[in-house]
C-alpha positions as semicolon CSV with decimal commas, in nm:
position;residue;x (nm);y (nm);z (nm)
1;M;0,925;1,134;-1,971
2;A;1,123;0,864;-1,787
3;F;1,349;1,138;-1,649
4;Y;1,051;1,315;-1,488
5;R;0,920;0,987;-1,343
6;T;1,262;0,925;-1,186
7;I;1,269;1,277;-1,041
8;F;0,914;1,231;-0,909
9;I;1,003;0,900;-0,739
10;C;1,312;1,061;-0,584
11;I;1,104;1,349;-0,448
12;I;0,849;1,108;-0,297
13;T;1,132;0,908;-0,139
14;I;1,278;1,224;0,018
15;I;0,936;1,328;0,150
16;C;0,876;0,983;0,302
17;Q;1,220;0,982;0,462
18;S;1,160;1,330;0,602
19;L;0,826;1,221;0,749
20;A;0,989;0,915;0,902
21;V;1,265;1,123;1,061
22;Q;1,004;1,361;1,206
23;A;0,809;1,067;1,347
24;Q;1,129;0,929;1,500
25;S;1,206;1,254;1,675
26;V;0,862;1,254;1,840
27;N;0,903;0,912;2,000
28;K;1,151;0,630;1,942
29;E;0,905;0,352;2,023
30;I;0,602;0,276;1,813
31;P;0,317;0,068;1,962
32;E;0,385;-0,305;1,970
33;E;0,084;-0,376;1,744
34;A;0,214;-0,127;1,482
35;K;0,561;-0,285;1,492
36;K;0,406;-0,632;1,463
37;R;0,213;-0,530;1,150
38;L;0,521;-0,379;0,986
39;D;0,735;-0,682;1,077
40;H;0,475;-0,918;0,927
41;I;0,503;-0,775;0,575
42;I;0,885;-0,785;0,563
43;G;1,010;-1,037;0,308
44;R;0,941;-1,148;-0,045
45;W;0,587;-1,243;-0,144
46;S;0,433;-1,408;-0,450
47;F;0,077;-1,317;-0,529
48;K;-0,216;-1,392;-0,750
49;T;-0,466;-1,112;-0,813
50;D;-0,817;-1,179;-0,937
51;N;-0,955;-0,867;-1,110
52;L;-1,329;-0,861;-1,055
53;G;-1,621;-0,749;-1,270
54;R;-1,921;-0,552;-1,144
55;N;-2,097;-0,871;-1,031
56;G;-1,791;-1,010;-0,853
57;E;-1,694;-1,249;-1,132
58;V;-1,322;-1,299;-1,200
59;R;-1,246;-1,120;-1,528
60;R;-0,868;-1,165;-1,532
61;T;-0,598;-1,308;-1,307
62;V;-0,244;-1,174;-1,287
63;E;0,055;-1,292;-1,088
64;G;0,345;-1,098;-0,947
65;T;0,585;-1,045;-0,663
66;E;0,622;-0,796;-0,383
67;E;0,929;-0,735;-0,172
68;A;0,906;-0,547;0,156
69;K;1,212;-0,431;0,347
70;Y;1,294;-0,181;0,619
71;I;1,475;0,125;0,488
72;I;1,483;0,355;0,790
73;D;1,565;0,230;1,139
74;G;1,301;-0,046;1,145
75;R;1,027;0,213;1,107
76;V;0,969;0,268;0,734
77;V;0,900;-0,020;0,496
78;E;0,969;0,008;0,124
79;L;0,748;-0,205;-0,101
80;T;0,850;-0,301;-0,455
81;T;0,577;-0,467;-0,660
82;V;0,634;-0,626;-1,001
83;V;0,353;-0,742;-1,232
84;N;0,432;-0,839;-1,592
85;G;0,754;-0,635;-1,576
86;A;0,579;-0,319;-1,453
87;V;0,723;-0,190;-1,125
88;S;0,552;0,020;-0,860
89;K;0,693;0,148;-0,532
90;G;0,533;0,214;-0,199
91;W;0,635;0,316;0,150
92;I;0,446;0,236;0,468
93;F;0,507;0,373;0,816
94;Y;0,329;0,441;1,143
95;N;0,290;0,807;1,244
96;M;0,305;0,832;1,624
97;A;0,160;1,184;1,644
98;E;-0,151;1,087;1,445
99;Q;-0,158;0,723;1,562
100;K;-0,215;0,586;1,214
101;F;-0,042;0,407;0,932
102;Y;0,038;0,581;0,607
103;L;0,101;0,413;0,273
104;T;0,228;0,619;-0,016
105;S;0,267;0,459;-0,355
106;V;0,361;0,563;-0,705
107;D;0,354;0,366;-1,028
108;G;0,534;0,401;-1,360
109;S;0,279;0,656;-1,483
110;G;0,355;0,884;-1,189
111;S;0,021;0,823;-1,022
112;L;0,061;0,899;-0,651
113;W;-0,171;0,767;-0,381
114;I;-0,161;0,836;-0,008
115;L;-0,368;0,608;0,213
116;S;-0,405;0,593;0,590
117;G;-0,560;0,379;0,860
118;G;-0,542;0,314;1,232
119;L;-0,464;0,019;1,454
120;D;-0,833;-0,064;1,495
121;A;-0,858;-0,258;1,168
122;Y;-0,646;-0,386;0,880
123;V;-0,793;-0,120;0,649
124;I;-0,627;0,176;0,476
125;T;-0,821;0,431;0,273
126;S;-0,726;0,722;0,049
127;Q;-0,875;1,067;0,037
128;P;-1,086;1,132;-0,275
129;K;-0,861;1,208;-0,573
130;K;-0,970;1,376;-0,897
131;Q;-0,926;1,155;-1,203
132;A;-0,873;1,251;-1,568
133;N;-1,247;1,209;-1,628
134;G;-1,322;1,464;-1,352
135;R;-1,460;1,209;-1,106
136;E;-1,334;1,186;-0,749
137;L;-1,203;0,837;-0,673
138;T;-1,139;0,690;-0,327
139;I;-0,953;0,360;-0,285
140;R;-0,946;0,118;0,006
141;F;-0,741;-0,192;0,089
142;T;-0,855;-0,443;0,351
143;H;-0,627;-0,725;0,468
144;S;-0,790;-1,045;0,594
145;N;-0,717;-1,410;0,664
146;I;-0,380;-1,302;0,802
147;Q;-0,145;-1,593;0,870
148;E;0,230;-1,604;0,933
149;D;0,310;-1,681;0,568
150;S;0,000;-1,562;0,383
151;F;-0,280;-1,307;0,375
152;E;-0,548;-1,172;0,146
153;A;-0,601;-0,813;0,031
154;L;-0,927;-0,674;-0,105
155;Y;-0,901;-0,364;-0,326
156;E;-1,215;-0,149;-0,354
157;T;-1,299;0,186;-0,512
158;S;-1,569;0,444;-0,448
159;I;-1,687;0,736;-0,660
160;D;-1,936;0,867;-0,403
161;G;-1,703;0,954;-0,115
162;G;-1,718;0,608;0,045
163;K;-2,095;0,565;0,060
164;S;-2,071;0,262;-0,167
165;W;-1,774;0,046;-0,267
166;W;-1,696;-0,162;-0,575
167;Q;-1,475;-0,467;-0,520
168;R;-1,211;-0,434;-0,792
169;S;-0,972;-0,715;-0,704
170;K;-0,885;-0,981;-0,452
171;Q;-0,520;-1,059;-0,395
172;Y;-0,377;-1,377;-0,240
173;L;-0,022;-1,337;-0,108
174;T;0,214;-1,614;0,000
175;R;0,555;-1,558;0,158
176;E;0,837;-1,702;-0,053
177;K;1,066;-1,944;0,129
178;E;1,427;-1,834;0,165
């Protein structure tokens, strides 16, 4: 099983690199605001995540780290997140042709998500994705309270195509000092 996960992660990496190369060939310069957003997340971050119940109460808190680094010509950022020894990977880049950010991520179970969002807000949203129970799930991340060395991220899910959202967790990230 681990072999197939490794192959899957390698395939996703190749796809992301291919997309980044295609975006590069369209135009070398990305908008200043897009570059600023990518630059901001570069570094090593510590975080605390409050997992929320249906009424917004904190049900559990976990801590972890996230490292973000450029992997392709200052245009594609690789994210490595570790929580209780579990590792997930993500890649974020700005697509010039579509004028939006893309975030792809995969965890140890092989679950793949692709989210996108524009420069108009610090929000990225997935397309609905069928779950094992047959339901379509949409996820959304919203960044707020953005400072030089900290920011917050709200994780929400929807099972009705985005008509209503359930706040699943609130994450507080702080840049680690070098």
